[in-house]
N, C-alpha and C positions, 0 to 999 in steps of 0.2 A: 569553385563550389558550387555542383548542382543542387538541385531544390532536396533531392534522394540524401543528401550528404547533411544537410541541416537537418532532416528529418531523423538520420541514423544518430547524430549528436543529442537530438531532445530526447528519444525513444534511451538512450545511455543515461541521460541525465535524469529521466522519467525514472527507471529503473531502480535507480541510489538512492533516491529520493523514498518510492515505494517501499523499498526492503529495509529502509532504517525507520518507517512509519509503523511497520510491521512489527520490527523489532523493540520498538517502544510501547506497543500496548502489553499491558500485564493484564494476564486475566487468573484470577486465582494465586492457588501458592505453588503453581509450576511441579517442581521434583515431588512433592508430598502431598499432590493430589495423586499419583500413581498408586500410592497404599493408602485409598480409604480417605482420603480427602472430603472433606464438605463440597458439594455443588450447588451451593444456595445461589439461587434468580437474583441480581443487582442490577440495577437502571445503571447508564452511565450518566457522571454528573460533571459540570466544568472542562475541565482542562482534557479528562477522557472520552465526554462527547465531542469537542472539538478534534481531538485527533484521530478517531475513529470516523468523522463526518469528513477530515480533509483525505484521510486514506481512500474512502470510497471517491472522491473526486477526483485524486488521482491514478487511481486505477485506472477508470475511464477514459480520462486521458493518453492514460498510457495504451488503453486500446484503439482508440482512435488513432493515434500516432502510429501504433503498430500496422494497422490496415493502409494508415497513408503510405508510409515506408513500403508497403507491399506492391501496393498499387503505382509508387513513383519507381518502382524498380525494373 
């Protein structure tokens, strides 16, 4: 296996993790907000903040690995 293959595997793994992290972030009521639900400002606390920060870090790693994959191809 070449170095580019390792980057491709890492890119696939990071994309799966990133999709999972984005999907578990719940903001508001979802479907109920379409029909006039409240849009109150809330601060992130506890686990919600940790998931948000982890999502940002994984997104940054995803971008770096994507650029490295493109460079080594």
